[in-house]
N, CA, C, O and the ligand as a Tripos MOL2 file, in Angstrom:
@<TRIPOS>MOLECULE
protein
  273   271    69     0     0
PROTEIN
NO_CHARGES

@<TRIPOS>ATOM
      1 N          31.4140  175.5850   28.5350 N.3       1 MET1
      2 CA         32.1680  176.4560   27.4500 C.3       1 MET1
      3 C          31.1020  177.2680   26.7170 C.2       1 MET1
      4 O          29.9890  176.8050   26.4690 O.2       1 MET1
      5 N          31.4420  178.3410   26.4240 N.am      2 GLY2
      6 CA         30.4980  179.2730   25.6830 C.3       2 GLY2
      7 C          30.9960  179.0310   24.2650 C.2       2 GLY2
      8 O          31.7790  178.1550   23.8990 O.2       2 GLY2
      9 N          30.3670  180.0170   23.4950 N.am      3 GLU3
     10 CA         30.6030  179.9780   22.0550 C.3       3 GLU3
     11 C          32.0290  180.5410   21.6680 C.2       3 GLU3
     12 O          32.5950  181.3300   22.4240 O.2       3 GLU3
     13 N          32.4970  180.2040   20.6990 N.am      4 ARG4
     14 CA         33.9210  180.7320   20.3460 C.3       4 ARG4
     15 C          33.8900  182.0280   19.8030 C.2       4 ARG4
     16 O          32.9840  182.3700   19.0440 O.2       4 ARG4
     17 N          34.8200  182.7860   20.1350 N.am      5 THR5
     18 CA         34.9490  184.1070   19.4730 C.3       5 THR5
     19 C          35.8360  183.9950   18.3370 C.2       5 THR5
     20 O          36.7590  183.1810   18.3090 O.2       5 THR5
     21 N          35.5540  184.8450   17.3460 N.am      6 ASP6
     22 CA         36.3850  184.8870   16.1640 C.3       6 ASP6
     23 C          37.6370  185.5850   16.4650 C.2       6 ASP6
     24 O          37.7070  186.8060   16.3240 O.2       6 ASP6
     25 N          38.5680  184.9290   16.8460 N.am      7 ASP7
     26 CA         39.9520  185.6010   17.0660 C.3       7 ASP7
     27 C          40.6860  185.9230   15.7260 C.2       7 ASP7
     28 O          40.7720  185.1040   14.8110 O.2       7 ASP7
     29 N          41.1740  187.1010   15.6880 N.am      8 THR8
     30 CA         41.7650  187.3800   14.3820 C.3       8 THR8
     31 C          43.2950  187.2880   14.8310 C.2       8 THR8
     32 O          43.8750  186.2030   14.8560 O.2       8 THR8
     33 N          43.9220  188.4940   15.1860 N.am      9 PHE9
     34 CA         45.3180  188.4200   15.5430 C.3       9 PHE9
     35 C          45.5230  188.9310   17.0240 C.2       9 PHE9
     36 O          45.1160  190.0340   17.3880 O.2       9 PHE9
     37 N          46.1340  188.1160   17.7850 N.am     10 PRO10
     38 CA         46.1540  188.5160   19.1330 C.3      10 PRO10
     39 C          47.3010  189.4730   19.3430 C.2      10 PRO10
     40 O          48.4000  189.3220   18.8100 O.2      10 PRO10
     41 N          46.9760  190.4940   20.1740 N.am     11 GLY11
     42 CA         47.9780  191.6270   20.3090 C.3      11 GLY11
     43 C          48.1690  192.5180   19.0800 C.2      11 GLY11
     44 O          47.3690  192.6530   18.1550 O.2      11 GLY11
     45 N          49.3260  193.0830   19.2200 N.am     12 GLU12
     46 CA         49.6170  193.9500   18.0920 C.3      12 GLU12
     47 C          50.5320  193.2130   17.0630 C.2      12 GLU12
     48 O          51.6180  192.7880   17.4580 O.2      12 GLU12
     49 N          50.1540  193.0410   15.7790 N.am     13 PRO13
     50 CA         50.9970  192.2580   14.8720 C.3      13 PRO13
     51 C          52.2630  192.9330   14.6530 C.2      13 PRO13
     52 O          52.1750  194.1540   14.5300 O.2      13 PRO13
     53 N          53.4110  192.4230   14.5760 N.am     14 PHE14
     54 CA         54.7150  193.0020   14.4170 C.3      14 PHE14
     55 C          54.8700  193.0750   12.8300 C.2      14 PHE14
     56 O          55.3540  194.0760   12.3020 O.2      14 PHE14
     57 N          54.4450  191.9870   12.1020 N.am     15 ALA15
     58 CA         54.5780  192.1170   10.6440 C.3      15 ALA15
     59 C          53.4630  192.9920   10.0530 C.2      15 ALA15
     60 O          52.4120  193.2020   10.6590 O.2      15 ALA15
     61 N          53.7220  193.4500    8.9420 N.am     16 SER16
     62 CA         52.6060  194.1730    8.4120 C.3      16 SER16
     63 C          51.4950  193.1710    7.7930 C.2      16 SER16
     64 O          51.7090  191.9590    7.7580 O.2      16 SER16
     65 N          50.3220  193.7320    7.3170 N.am     17 ALA17
     66 CA         49.3670  192.9500    6.9930 C.3      17 ALA17
     67 C          49.7230  192.3690    5.6000 C.2      17 ALA17
     68 O          49.3340  191.2500    5.2680 O.2      17 ALA17
     69 N          50.4750  193.1630    4.7910 N.am     18 GLN18
     70 CA         50.9460  192.5930    3.5300 C.3      18 GLN18
     71 C          51.9510  191.4500    3.8820 C.2      18 GLN18
     72 O          51.9020  190.4310    3.1940 O.2      18 GLN18
     73 N          52.6990  191.5240    4.7210 N.am     19 ASP19
     74 CA         53.7040  190.4800    5.0440 C.3      19 ASP19
     75 C          52.8970  189.1730    5.3220 C.2      19 ASP19
     76 O          53.1700  188.1410    4.7090 O.2      19 ASP19
     77 N          51.9250  189.2260    6.2280 N.am     20 ILE20
     78 CA         51.0940  188.1800    6.6220 C.3      20 ILE20
     79 C          50.3230  187.5370    5.4990 C.2      20 ILE20
     80 O          50.0610  186.3350    5.4640 O.2      20 ILE20
     81 N          49.9420  188.5080    4.4910 N.am     21 GLU21
     82 CA         49.2710  187.9550    3.3690 C.3      21 GLU21
     83 C          50.3770  187.1360    2.5140 C.2      21 GLU21
     84 O          50.1680  186.0160    2.0490 O.2      21 GLU21
     85 N          51.4750  187.7940    2.3900 N.am     22 ASP22
     86 CA         52.4600  187.2090    1.6070 C.3      22 ASP22
     87 C          52.9270  185.8730    2.1770 C.2      22 ASP22
     88 O          53.2060  184.8990    1.4780 O.2      22 ASP22
     89 N          52.9860  185.9130    3.4860 N.am     23 ALA23
     90 CA         53.4230  184.5970    4.0190 C.3      23 ALA23
     91 C          52.3430  183.4380    3.8690 C.2      23 ALA23
     92 O          52.6300  182.2540    3.6950 O.2      23 ALA23
     93 N          51.1450  183.9240    3.9580 N.am     24 ASP24
     94 CA         50.1390  182.8450    3.7650 C.3      24 ASP24
     95 C          50.2240  182.3350    2.3060 C.2      24 ASP24
     96 O          50.0950  181.1400    2.0390 O.2      24 ASP24
     97 N          50.4420  183.2740    1.3880 N.am     25 ASP25
     98 CA         50.3760  182.7900   -0.0040 C.3      25 ASP25
     99 C          51.7590  181.9770   -0.3110 C.2      25 ASP25
    100 O          51.8000  181.1440   -1.2170 O.2      25 ASP25
    101 N          52.8370  182.2640    0.4700 N.am     26 ILE26
    102 CA         54.0660  181.5580    0.1910 C.3      26 ILE26
    103 C          53.8470  180.1600    0.8780 C.2      26 ILE26
    104 O          54.3000  179.1840    0.2800 O.2      26 ILE26
    105 N          53.2310  179.9750    2.0140 N.am     27 LEU27
    106 CA         53.1020  178.6670    2.6860 C.3      27 LEU27
    107 C          52.1750  177.9050    1.9540 C.2      27 LEU27
    108 O          52.3210  176.6830    1.9300 O.2      27 LEU27
    109 N          51.0270  178.5580    1.2140 N.am     28 PHE28
    110 CA         50.1090  177.7260    0.4320 C.3      28 PHE28
    111 C          50.7690  177.2890   -0.8140 C.2      28 PHE28
    112 O          50.5420  176.1820   -1.3040 O.2      28 PHE28
    113 N          51.6170  178.1810   -1.3540 N.am     29 ALA29
    114 CA         52.3320  177.7180   -2.7500 C.3      29 ALA29
    115 C          53.5420  176.8880   -2.4850 C.2      29 ALA29
    116 O          54.1300  176.4080   -3.4540 O.2      29 ALA29
    117 N          53.9590  176.6760   -1.3270 N.am     30 HIS30
    118 CA         55.1600  175.9690   -1.1070 C.3      30 HIS30
    119 C          54.9100  174.8300   -0.0680 C.2      30 HIS30
    120 O          55.5460  174.7640    0.9840 O.2      30 HIS30
    121 N          53.8510  173.8550   -0.4650 N.am     31 PRO31
    122 CA         53.6530  172.8310    0.5330 C.3      31 PRO31
    123 C          54.7410  172.0000    0.6290 C.2      31 PRO31
    124 O          55.3640  171.7330   -0.3990 O.2      31 PRO31
    125 N          55.1100  171.5000    1.7960 N.am     32 PRO32
    126 CA         56.0710  170.5290    2.0890 C.3      32 PRO32
    127 C          55.8760  169.3210    1.5540 C.2      32 PRO32
    128 O          54.7340  168.8880    1.7100 O.2      32 PRO32
    129 N          56.8050  168.4730    0.8350 N.am     33 ARG33
    130 CA         56.4690  167.1620    0.3750 C.3      33 ARG33
    131 C          57.5640  166.2740    0.8640 C.2      33 ARG33
    132 O          58.7280  166.4060    0.4860 O.2      33 ARG33
    133 N          57.1620  165.3500    1.7280 N.am     34 ARG34
    134 CA         58.0820  164.3600    2.4200 C.3      34 ARG34
    135 C          58.2340  163.2310    1.4060 C.2      34 ARG34
    136 O          57.2820  162.5420    1.0400 O.2      34 ARG34
    137 N          59.5540  163.0750    0.9500 N.am     35 VAL35
    138 CA         59.9540  161.9020    0.1770 C.3      35 VAL35
    139 C          60.8990  161.2180    0.9660 C.2      35 VAL35
    140 O          60.5090  160.5390    1.9160 O.2      35 VAL35
    141 N          62.1630  161.3190    0.6740 N.am     36 VAL36
    142 CA         63.0630  160.7200    1.6260 C.3      36 VAL36
    143 C          63.4320  161.7650    2.7060 C.2      36 VAL36
    144 O          63.6070  161.4580    3.8850 O.2      36 VAL36
    145 N          63.5290  162.9170    2.2610 N.am     37 ARG37
    146 CA         63.6720  164.0710    3.3820 C.3      37 ARG37
    147 C          62.7310  165.2260    2.8850 C.2      37 ARG37
    148 O          62.1140  165.1530    1.8220 O.2      37 ARG37
    149 N          62.6720  166.2580    3.7080 N.am     38 TRP38
    150 CA         61.7110  167.2210    3.4300 C.3      38 TRP38
    151 C          62.0780  167.9460    2.0140 C.2      38 TRP38
    152 O          63.2010  168.3800    1.7540 O.2      38 TRP38
    153 N          61.0200  168.0040    1.1940 N.am     39 LEU39
    154 CA         61.2650  168.7860   -0.0060 C.3      39 LEU39
    155 C          60.1340  169.6860   -0.1180 C.2      39 LEU39
    156 O          58.9870  169.3160    0.1310 O.2      39 LEU39
    157 N          60.4590  170.9580   -0.5190 N.am     40 CYS40
    158 CA         59.5270  171.9850   -0.7080 C.3      40 CYS40
    159 C          58.7280  171.8080   -1.9730 C.2      40 CYS40
    160 O          59.3080  171.3470   -2.9570 O.2      40 CYS40
    161 N          57.3900  172.1450   -2.0470 N.am     41 GLY41
    162 CA         56.6090  172.1590   -3.0810 C.3      41 GLY41
    163 C          57.2370  172.8060   -4.4950 C.2      41 GLY41
    164 O          56.8440  172.5010   -5.6210 O.2      41 GLY41
    165 N          58.3510  173.8100   -4.1720 N.am     42 CYS42
    166 CA         58.7200  174.6290   -5.1810 C.3      42 CYS42
    167 C          59.9280  173.8230   -5.8410 C.2      42 CYS42
    168 O          60.4190  174.1850   -6.9100 O.2      42 CYS42
    169 N          60.4230  172.5860   -5.0580 N.am     43 GLY43
    170 CA         61.4300  171.9460   -5.6810 C.3      43 GLY43
    171 C          62.7490  171.8270   -4.9190 C.2      43 GLY43
    172 O          63.5830  170.9310   -5.0530 O.2      43 GLY43
    173 N          62.8010  172.8850   -4.0930 N.am     44 GLU44
    174 CA         64.0740  172.9620   -3.1370 C.3      44 GLU44
    175 C          63.8810  172.1000   -1.7400 C.2      44 GLU44
    176 O          62.8380  171.5550   -1.3770 O.2      44 GLU44
    177 N          65.0000  172.1110   -1.1270 N.am     45 ASP45
    178 CA         64.7210  171.3550    0.1520 C.3      45 ASP45
    179 C          63.9700  172.2010    1.0400 C.2      45 ASP45
    180 O          64.0320  173.4300    1.0040 O.2      45 ASP45
    181 N          63.2150  171.4970    1.8860 N.am     46 TYR46
    182 CA         62.3580  172.3120    2.7890 C.3      46 TYR46
    183 C          62.9250  172.4440    4.1200 C.2      46 TYR46
    184 O          63.4930  171.4870    4.6460 O.2      46 TYR46
    185 N          62.8060  173.5900    4.7080 N.am     47 PRO47
    186 CA         62.3240  174.8170    4.2070 C.3      47 PRO47
    187 C          63.0860  175.5840    3.2480 C.2      47 PRO47
    188 O          64.2590  175.8280    3.5300 O.2      47 PRO47
    189 N          62.6040  176.0020    2.1570 N.am     48 CYS48
    190 CA         63.3300  176.8000    1.2490 C.3      48 CYS48
    191 C          63.4520  178.1790    1.7990 C.2      48 CYS48
    192 O          62.8180  178.4760    2.8120 O.2      48 CYS48
    193 N          64.2400  179.0610    1.1880 N.am     49 PRO49
    194 CA         64.3480  180.4670    1.7120 C.3      49 PRO49
    195 C          63.0690  181.1480    1.8950 C.2      49 PRO49
    196 O          62.8360  181.8800    2.8560 O.2      49 PRO49
    197 N          62.1740  180.8710    0.8750 N.am     50 GLU50
    198 CA         60.8470  181.5860    1.0530 C.3      50 GLU50
    199 C          59.9610  181.2080    2.2250 C.2      50 GLU50
    200 O          59.2720  181.9860    2.8860 O.2      50 GLU50
    201 N          60.0860  179.8430    2.3880 N.am     51 VAL51
    202 CA         59.3100  179.4700    3.4540 C.3      51 VAL51
    203 C          59.9330  179.7670    4.8210 C.2      51 VAL51
    204 O          59.2490  179.8920    5.8370 O.2      51 VAL51
    205 N          61.3250  179.8780    4.7930 N.am     52 ALA52
    206 CA         62.0350  180.4070    6.0370 C.3      52 ALA52
    207 C          61.6470  181.7740    6.3530 C.2      52 ALA52
    208 O          61.5670  182.1700    7.5160 O.2      52 ALA52
    209 N          61.4060  182.4990    5.3410 N.am     53 PHE53
    210 CA         60.9920  183.9410    5.4950 C.3      53 PHE53
    211 C          59.5350  184.0800    6.0470 C.2      53 PHE53
    212 O          59.1990  184.8480    6.9480 O.2      53 PHE53
    213 N          58.6660  183.1540    5.3180 N.am     54 ALA54
    214 CA         57.2480  183.2190    5.7880 C.3      54 ALA54
    215 C          57.1540  182.8220    7.2620 C.2      54 ALA54
    216 O          56.3700  183.3770    8.0320 O.2      54 ALA54
    217 N          58.0240  181.7930    7.6410 N.am     55 ARG55
    218 CA         57.9000  181.3300    9.0760 C.3      55 ARG55
    219 C          58.4150  182.4300   10.0460 C.2      55 ARG55
    220 O          57.9690  182.5900   11.1820 O.2      55 ARG55
    221 N          59.3350  183.1190    9.5160 N.am     56 LEU56
    222 CA         59.8580  184.2140   10.3450 C.3      56 LEU56
    223 C          58.8170  185.2580   10.4740 C.2      56 LEU56
    224 O          58.6600  185.8120   11.5620 O.2      56 LEU56
    225 N          58.0640  185.5810    9.4080 N.am     57 VAL57
    226 CA         56.9500  186.5340    9.5420 C.3      57 VAL57
    227 C          55.8710  186.0000   10.5540 C.2      57 VAL57
    228 O          55.4140  186.6840   11.4700 O.2      57 VAL57
    229 N          55.5650  184.8720   10.3190 N.am     58 LYS58
    230 CA         54.4760  184.1590   11.2470 C.3      58 LYS58
    231 C          54.9770  184.0880   12.6960 C.2      58 LYS58
    232 O          54.1580  184.2830   13.5940 O.2      58 LYS58
    233 N          56.2710  183.8210   12.9960 N.am     59 ALA59
    234 CA         56.8440  183.7420   14.4030 C.3      59 ALA59
    235 C          56.8170  185.1740   14.9000 C.2      59 ALA59
    236 O          56.6180  185.4330   16.0870 O.2      59 ALA59
    237 N          57.0030  186.0190   14.0540 N.am     60 ALA60
    238 CA         57.1170  187.4750   14.4910 C.3      60 ALA60
    239 C          55.8150  187.8610   15.0460 C.2      60 ALA60
    240 O          55.7400  188.5710   16.0490 O.2      60 ALA60
    241 N          54.7000  187.3760   14.3710 N.am     61 VAL61
    242 CA         53.4030  187.8740   14.7230 C.3      61 VAL61
    243 C          52.8100  187.0820   15.9910 C.2      61 VAL61
    244 O          52.0970  187.6470   16.8200 O.2      61 VAL61
    245 N          53.1380  185.8380   16.0620 N.am     62 ILE62
    246 CA         52.8220  185.0120   17.3020 C.3      62 ILE62
    247 C          53.7920  185.4340   18.4250 C.2      62 ILE62
    248 O          53.3180  185.6460   19.5410 O.2      62 ILE62
    249 N          54.9490  185.5540   18.2370 N.am     63 ASN63
    250 CA         55.8880  185.9400   19.3020 C.3      63 ASN63
    251 C          56.8520  187.0950   19.0120 C.2      63 ASN63
    252 O          58.0320  186.8280   18.7840 O.2      63 ASN63
    253 N          56.4180  188.3690   19.0070 N.am     64 PRO64
    254 CA         57.0280  189.5110   18.6220 C.3      64 PRO64
    255 C          58.4300  189.5720   19.2380 C.2      64 PRO64
    256 O          58.6150  189.4960   20.4530 O.2      64 PRO64
    257 N          59.3650  189.7090   18.3710 N.am     65 ASP65
    258 CA         60.8060  189.7950   18.7380 C.3      65 ASP65
    259 C          61.4610  190.6980   17.7920 C.2      65 ASP65
    260 O          61.5360  190.3570   16.6120 O.2      65 ASP65
    261 N          61.9450  191.8170   18.1860 N.am     66 GLU66
    262 CA         62.4190  192.7350   17.1200 C.3      66 GLU66
    263 C          63.8490  192.2490   16.6330 C.2      66 GLU66
    264 O          64.7180  191.9190   17.4410 O.2      66 GLU66
    265 N          64.0080  192.2280   15.4640 N.am     67 PRO67
    266 CA         65.2880  191.8120   14.9390 C.3      67 PRO67
    267 C          66.2630  192.9780   15.0910 C.2      67 PRO67
    268 O          65.9450  194.1550   15.2570 O.2      67 PRO67
    269 N          67.4960  192.4780   15.0090 N.am     68 ALA68
    270 CA         68.6060  193.5780   15.3510 C.3      68 ALA68
    271 C          68.6270  194.7190   14.2800 C.2      68 ALA68
    272 O          69.4240  195.6510   14.3880 O.2      68 ALA68
    273 ZN         59.3590  176.7980   -1.6190 Zn       69 ZN69
@<TRIPOS>BOND
     1     1     2 1
     2     2     3 1
     3     3     4 2
     4     3     5 am
     5     5     6 1
     6     6     7 1
     7     7     8 2
     8     7     9 am
     9     9    10 1
    10    10    11 1
    11    11    12 2
    12    11    13 am
    13    13    14 1
    14    14    15 1
    15    15    16 2
    16    15    17 am
    17    17    18 1
    18    18    19 1
    19    19    20 2
    20    19    21 am
    21    21    22 1
    22    22    23 1
    23    23    24 2
    24    23    25 am
    25    25    26 1
    26    26    27 1
    27    27    28 2
    28    27    29 am
    29    29    30 1
    30    30    31 1
    31    31    32 2
    32    31    33 am
    33    33    34 1
    34    34    35 1
    35    35    36 2
    36    35    37 am
    37    37    38 1
    38    38    39 1
    39    39    40 2
    40    39    41 am
    41    41    42 1
    42    42    43 1
    43    43    44 2
    44    43    45 am
    45    45    46 1
    46    46    47 1
    47    47    48 2
    48    47    49 am
    49    49    50 1
    50    50    51 1
    51    51    52 2
    52    51    53 am
    53    53    54 1
    54    54    55 1
    55    55    56 2
    56    55    57 am
    57    57    58 1
    58    58    59 1
    59    59    60 2
    60    59    61 am
    61    61    62 1
    62    62    63 1
    63    63    64 2
    64    63    65 am
    65    65    66 1
    66    66    67 1
    67    67    68 2
    68    67    69 am
    69    69    70 1
    70    70    71 1
    71    71    72 2
    72    71    73 am
    73    73    74 1
    74    74    75 1
    75    75    76 2
    76    75    77 am
    77    77    78 1
    78    78    79 1
    79    79    80 2
    80    79    81 am
    81    81    82 1
    82    82    83 1
    83    83    84 2
    84    83    85 am
    85    85    86 1
    86    86    87 1
    87    87    88 2
    88    87    89 am
    89    89    90 1
    90    90    91 1
    91    91    92 2
    92    91    93 am
    93    93    94 1
    94    94    95 1
    95    95    96 2
    96    95    97 am
    97    97    98 1
    98    98    99 1
    99    99   100 2
   100    99   101 am
   101   101   102 1
   102   102   103 1
   103   103   104 2
   104   103   105 am
   105   105   106 1
   106   106   107 1
   107   107   108 2
   108   107   109 am
   109   109   110 1
   110   110   111 1
   111   111   112 2
   112   111   113 am
   113   113   114 1
   114   114   115 1
   115   115   116 2
   116   115   117 am
   117   117   118 1
   118   118   119 1
   119   119   120 2
   120   119   121 am
   121   121   122 1
   122   122   123 1
   123   123   124 2
   124   123   125 am
   125   125   126 1
   126   126   127 1
   127   127   128 2
   128   127   129 am
   129   129   130 1
   130   130   131 1
   131   131   132 2
   132   131   133 am
   133   133   134 1
   134   134   135 1
   135   135   136 2
   136   135   137 am
   137   137   138 1
   138   138   139 1
   139   139   140 2
   140   139   141 am
   141   141   142 1
   142   142   143 1
   143   143   144 2
   144   143   145 am
   145   145   146 1
   146   146   147 1
   147   147   148 2
   148   147   149 am
   149   149   150 1
   150   150   151 1
   151   151   152 2
   152   151   153 am
   153   153   154 1
   154   154   155 1
   155   155   156 2
   156   155   157 am
   157   157   158 1
   158   158   159 1
   159   159   160 2
   160   159   161 am
   161   161   162 1
   162   162   163 1
   163   163   164 2
   164   163   165 am
   165   165   166 1
   166   166   167 1
   167   167   168 2
   168   167   169 am
   169   169   170 1
   170   170   171 1
   171   171   172 2
   172   171   173 am
   173   173   174 1
   174   174   175 1
   175   175   176 2
   176   175   177 am
   177   177   178 1
   178   178   179 1
   179   179   180 2
   180   179   181 am
   181   181   182 1
   182   182   183 1
   183   183   184 2
   184   183   185 am
   185   185   186 1
   186   186   187 1
   187   187   188 2
   188   187   189 am
   189   189   190 1
   190   190   191 1
   191   191   192 2
   192   191   193 am
   193   193   194 1
   194   194   195 1
   195   195   196 2
   196   195   197 am
   197   197   198 1
   198   198   199 1
   199   199   200 2
   200   199   201 am
   201   201   202 1
   202   202   203 1
   203   203   204 2
   204   203   205 am
   205   205   206 1
   206   206   207 1
   207   207   208 2
   208   207   209 am
   209   209   210 1
   210   210   211 1
   211   211   212 2
   212   211   213 am
   213   213   214 1
   214   214   215 1
   215   215   216 2
   216   215   217 am
   217   217   218 1
   218   218   219 1
   219   219   220 2
   220   219   221 am
   221   221   222 1
   222   222   223 1
   223   223   224 2
   224   223   225 am
   225   225   226 1
   226   226   227 1
   227   227   228 2
   228   227   229 am
   229   229   230 1
   230   230   231 1
   231   231   232 2
   232   231   233 am
   233   233   234 1
   234   234   235 1
   235   235   236 2
   236   235   237 am
   237   237   238 1
   238   238   239 1
   239   239   240 2
   240   239   241 am
   241   241   242 1
   242   242   243 1
   243   243   244 2
   244   243   245 am
   245   245   246 1
   246   246   247 1
   247   247   248 2
   248   247   249 am
   249   249   250 1
   250   250   251 1
   251   251   252 2
   252   251   253 am
   253   253   254 1
   254   254   255 1
   255   255   256 2
   256   255   257 am
   257   257   258 1
   258   258   259 1
   259   259   260 2
   260   259   261 am
   261   261   262 1
   262   262   263 1
   263   263   264 2
   264   263   265 am
   265   265   266 1
   266   266   267 1
   267   267   268 2
   268   267   269 am
   269   269   270 1
   270   270   271 1
   271   271   272 2
@<TRIPOS>SUBSTRUCTURE
     1 MET1         2 RESIDUE 1 A MET
     2 GLY2         6 RESIDUE 1 A GLY
     3 GLU3        10 RESIDUE 1 A GLU
     4 ARG4        14 RESIDUE 1 A ARG
     5 THR5        18 RESIDUE 1 A THR
     6 ASP6        22 RESIDUE 1 A ASP
     7 ASP7        26 RESIDUE 1 A ASP
     8 THR8        30 RESIDUE 1 A THR
     9 PHE9        34 RESIDUE 1 A PHE
    10 PRO10       38 RESIDUE 1 A PRO
    11 GLY11       42 RESIDUE 1 A GLY
    12 GLU12       46 RESIDUE 1 A GLU
    13 PRO13       50 RESIDUE 1 A PRO
    14 PHE14       54 RESIDUE 1 A PHE
    15 ALA15       58 RESIDUE 1 A ALA
    16 SER16       62 RESIDUE 1 A SER
    17 ALA17       66 RESIDUE 1 A ALA
    18 GLN18       70 RESIDUE 1 A GLN
    19 ASP19       74 RESIDUE 1 A ASP
    20 ILE20       78 RESIDUE 1 A ILE
    21 GLU21       82 RESIDUE 1 A GLU
    22 ASP22       86 RESIDUE 1 A ASP
    23 ALA23       90 RESIDUE 1 A ALA
    24 ASP24       94 RESIDUE 1 A ASP
    25 ASP25       98 RESIDUE 1 A ASP
    26 ILE26      102 RESIDUE 1 A ILE
    27 LEU27      106 RESIDUE 1 A LEU
    28 PHE28      110 RESIDUE 1 A PHE
    29 ALA29      114 RESIDUE 1 A ALA
    30 HIS30      118 RESIDUE 1 A HIS
    31 PRO31      122 RESIDUE 1 A PRO
    32 PRO32      126 RESIDUE 1 A PRO
    33 ARG33      130 RESIDUE 1 A ARG
    34 ARG34      134 RESIDUE 1 A ARG
    35 VAL35      138 RESIDUE 1 A VAL
    36 VAL36      142 RESIDUE 1 A VAL
    37 ARG37      146 RESIDUE 1 A ARG
    38 TRP38      150 RESIDUE 1 A TRP
    39 LEU39      154 RESIDUE 1 A LEU
    40 CYS40      158 RESIDUE 1 A CYS
    41 GLY41      162 RESIDUE 1 A GLY
    42 CYS42      166 RESIDUE 1 A CYS
    43 GLY43      170 RESIDUE 1 A GLY
    44 GLU44      174 RESIDUE 1 A GLU
    45 ASP45      178 RESIDUE 1 A ASP
    46 TYR46      182 RESIDUE 1 A TYR
    47 PRO47      186 RESIDUE 1 A PRO
    48 CYS48      190 RESIDUE 1 A CYS
    49 PRO49      194 RESIDUE 1 A PRO
    50 GLU50      198 RESIDUE 1 A GLU
    51 VAL51      202 RESIDUE 1 A VAL
    52 ALA52      206 RESIDUE 1 A ALA
    53 PHE53      210 RESIDUE 1 A PHE
    54 ALA54      214 RESIDUE 1 A ALA
    55 ARG55      218 RESIDUE 1 A ARG
    56 LEU56      222 RESIDUE 1 A LEU
    57 VAL57      226 RESIDUE 1 A VAL
    58 LYS58      230 RESIDUE 1 A LYS
    59 ALA59      234 RESIDUE 1 A ALA
    60 ALA60      238 RESIDUE 1 A ALA
    61 VAL61      242 RESIDUE 1 A VAL
    62 ILE62      246 RESIDUE 1 A ILE
    63 ASN63      250 RESIDUE 1 A ASN
    64 PRO64      254 RESIDUE 1 A PRO
    65 ASP65      258 RESIDUE 1 A ASP
    66 GLU66      262 RESIDUE 1 A GLU
    67 PRO67      266 RESIDUE 1 A PRO
    68 ALA68      270 RESIDUE 1 A ALA
    69 ZN69       273 GROUP 0 **** ****
């Protein structure tokens, strides 16, 4: 095996760079906390709407799929 290359984003990102930044911030600010069930760091059930959005953005980058 050779040395690793610094992979950034594979292919063409579907979400904008700002969306990805926001998603990272959201995921960082909303860590899941498992108590009895999944609870978001912001206090709501996990995933909360913001995490759901962030996940959508992430999924769009990894697996581009145009929304209707
Ligand atoms: Zn949250």
